[in-house]
C-alpha positions in Angstrom: 61.9 2.2 -31.6 65.2 2.0 -33.4 66.5 -1.6 -33.4 70.2 -2.1 -33.8 72.6 -5.0 -34.4 76.3 -4.4 -33.2 78.8 -6.4 -35.1 82.2 -6.2 -33.3 84.5 -9.1 -32.2 85.5 -7.3 -29.0 83.0 -7.6 -26.1 84.3 -4.5 -24.3 83.6 -2.5 -27.4 80.1 -3.9 -27.7 79.4 -3.2 -24.1 80.8 0.4 -24.6 78.5 0.9 -27.6 75.4 -0.3 -25.6 76.1 2.0 -22.8 76.3 4.9 -25.2 73.0 3.7 -27.0 71.2 3.3 -23.6 71.3 7.3 -23.3 68.7 7.2 -26.4 65.4 5.8 -25.1 64.3 5.1 -28.7 67.2 3.0 -29.4 67.4 -0.7 -28.4 70.1 -3.3 -29.3 68.2 -6.2 -30.8 71.3 -8.4 -31.5 75.1 -8.7 -31.1 77.6 -10.5 -33.4 81.3 -11.2 -33.0 82.2 -12.5 -36.6 81.2 -11.5 -40.3 79.2 -14.7 -40.8 77.4 -14.3 -37.4 76.3 -10.7 -38.6 74.9 -12.2 -41.8 73.1 -15.1 -39.8 71.7 -12.6 -37.3 70.2 -10.3 -40.0 68.7 -13.2 -41.7 67.2 -14.6 -38.7 65.6 -11.2 -37.8 64.4 -10.9 -41.4 66.6 -7.9 -42.4 64.6 -4.5 -42.2 61.7 -6.4 -40.8 63.4 -6.8 -37.6 66.2 -4.3 -37.7 66.7 -0.6 -38.5 70.3 -0.3 -38.3 73.6 -2.4 -38.4 76.6 -1.0 -36.6 79.4 -2.9 -38.4 83.1 -3.0 -37.5 85.5 -3.3 -40.4 88.0 -5.6 -38.8 85.8 -8.6 -38.2 87.1 -12.3 -38.2 85.6 -14.8 -40.6 84.7 -12.3 -43.3 85.8 -8.8 -43.0 83.2 -5.8 -42.6 83.6 -4.5 -46.1 82.8 -7.9 -47.6 79.8 -8.2 -45.0 78.7 -4.7 -46.2 78.5 -5.8 -49.7 76.5 -9.1 -48.8 74.1 -6.8 -46.7 73.5 -4.4 -49.8 73.0 -7.4 -51.9 70.4 -9.3 -49.8 68.9 -6.4 -47.8 69.4 -3.3 -49.9 67.3 -1.1 -47.7 68.9 -2.0 -44.4 70.9 0.9 -43.1 74.5 0.2 -42.2 76.9 2.5 -40.2 80.6 1.4 -40.4 82.7 1.6 -37.3 86.5 1.4 -37.2 89.8 2.3 -35.4 91.0 3.2 -38.8 91.4 6.9 -39.7 88.7 8.2 -42.2 91.4 8.9 -44.9 91.9 5.0 -45.1 88.5 3.6 -45.4 85.6 6.1 -45.2 85.4 6.5 -48.9 85.6 3.0 -49.8 82.8 2.1 -47.4 80.5 5.0 -48.6 81.1 3.8 -52.2 80.1 0.2 -51.0 76.8 1.5 -49.9 77.4 2.3 -46.1 75.3 5.2 -44.8 78.2 6.6 -42.7 81.5 6.0 -41.3 82.3 6.5 -37.7 85.6 6.1 -35.7 85.4 4.2 -32.5 87.1 7.2 -30.7 84.1 9.6 -31.4 82.4 10.9 -28.5 78.9 9.6 -27.5 76.9 12.4 -28.8 78.6 12.1 -32.2 77.8 8.3 -32.1 74.1 9.0 -31.4 73.7 11.6 -33.9 75.2 9.3 -36.5 73.0 6.1 -35.4 69.8 8.4 -35.5 70.7 9.9 -38.9 71.7 6.7 -40.8 68.8 4.8 -39.2 66.4 7.3 -40.5 67.7 6.6 -44.0 70.2 9.6 -44.1 73.9 9.9 -44.6 76.1 10.7 -41.8 79.4 12.4 -42.9 81.9 13.8 -40.2 84.3 16.5 -41.6 87.0 14.0 -41.7 84.8 11.6 -43.9 83.7 14.4 -46.1 87.3 15.5 -46.6 88.2 11.8 -47.4 85.3 11.6 -50.0 86.5 14.7 -51.6 90.1 13.3 -51.9 88.7 10.1 -53.3 86.8 12.0 -55.9 89.9 14.1 -56.9 91.8 10.9 -57.3 89.2 9.2 -59.5 90.5 8.8 -62.9 94.0 9.5 -61.9 94.8 6.1 -60.5 95.9 5.4 -57.1 94.5 3.3 -54.1 91.0 4.8 -54.5 90.8 3.2 -58.2 91.1 -0.3 -56.8 88.3 -2.6 -56.7 87.3 -4.3 -53.3 89.3 -7.5 -54.1 92.3 -5.6 -55.4 92.2 -3.5 -52.2 92.2 -6.5 -50.0 95.2 -8.0 -51.9 96.9 -4.6 -51.8 96.5 -4.5 -48.0 97.9 -7.7 -47.5 100.7 -7.3 -50.0 101.7 -4.2 -48.0 101.5 -6.1 -44.7 104.2 -8.3 -45.9 102.1 -11.4 -46.9 103.4 -13.8 -49.7 101.2 -14.6 -52.6 100.6 -18.0 -51.2 99.6 -16.5 -47.8 97.2 -14.1 -49.5 95.7 -16.9 -51.5 95.0 -18.8 -48.5 93.4 -16.1 -46.4 91.2 -14.9 -49.4 90.5 -18.5 -50.7 92.2 -17.7 -54.1 94.5 -19.6 -56.4 98.1 -18.1 -56.3 97.9 -17.2 -59.9 94.7 -15.2 -59.4 96.4 -13.3 -56.6 99.5 -12.6 -59.0 97.1 -11.3 -61.4 95.5 -9.0 -58.9 99.0 -7.9 -58.1 99.8 -6.9 -61.6 96.6 -4.9 -61.9 97.4 -3.2 -58.7 100.9 -2.2 -59.8 99.2 -0.9 -63.0 96.5 1.1 -61.3 98.7 2.6 -58.8 101.8 3.4 -60.8 103.9 1.3 -58.5 106.9 -0.7 -59.9 107.2 -3.2 -57.0 106.0 -4.1 -53.5 108.4 -1.5 -52.1 106.8 1.1 -53.7 103.3 -0.3 -52.8 104.5 -0.3 -49.1 105.5 3.4 -49.3 102.3 4.1 -51.0 100.4 2.5 -48.3 102.1 4.5 -45.7 101.1 7.7 -47.6 97.4 6.6 -47.9 97.3 5.5 -44.2 99.1 3.4 -41.7 99.8 -0.1 -43.1 98.0 -3.0 -41.2 99.6 -5.6 -39.0 100.5 -8.8 -41.0 97.6 -11.0 -41.6 94.8 -8.3 -41.3 92.6 -6.9 -44.4 
């Protein structure tokens, strides 16, 4: 039996995923979580890989975003497979998720058969790469060493996303629990790595890289 934890803040999404998984007799939903901290608490309560075979993890979780949760899961339970779910296009987050240790990246609009295929493959310890994800990885590899968004660290990418969403340095600091001067330092590094001269050019870069998020999201 493949025991799955679903981490998503929208109940209707969780219910939809459960309906899809119900078509696979060997898959059962062992737990659900609505926030990043809840995911970590649930995984810990179940003993990590002792009680779970797969975590289905949304990127846009409240409390702690999915990428941060993924890093914590990799740190504390490195053998526990994680399949990332998102409404963001593969070009925006897939490569970053794979680099951080996810076993796959799946858009929530994927058809049920593809979701079941991804769940089975990642839970078995394999990798699930859709054609779009493979293309995003290839683009990221091509960009490595040439600067750009893919060269940013996880924290730099968080700051980049918030800057391009129109957040001020103080707002970013409050959301990420960082001092304003630390955020300013990250901003300088982001400008250097991307080759942008100012926040306007960063916003244009974000538009080319993928649709910029709404203000206040990471």
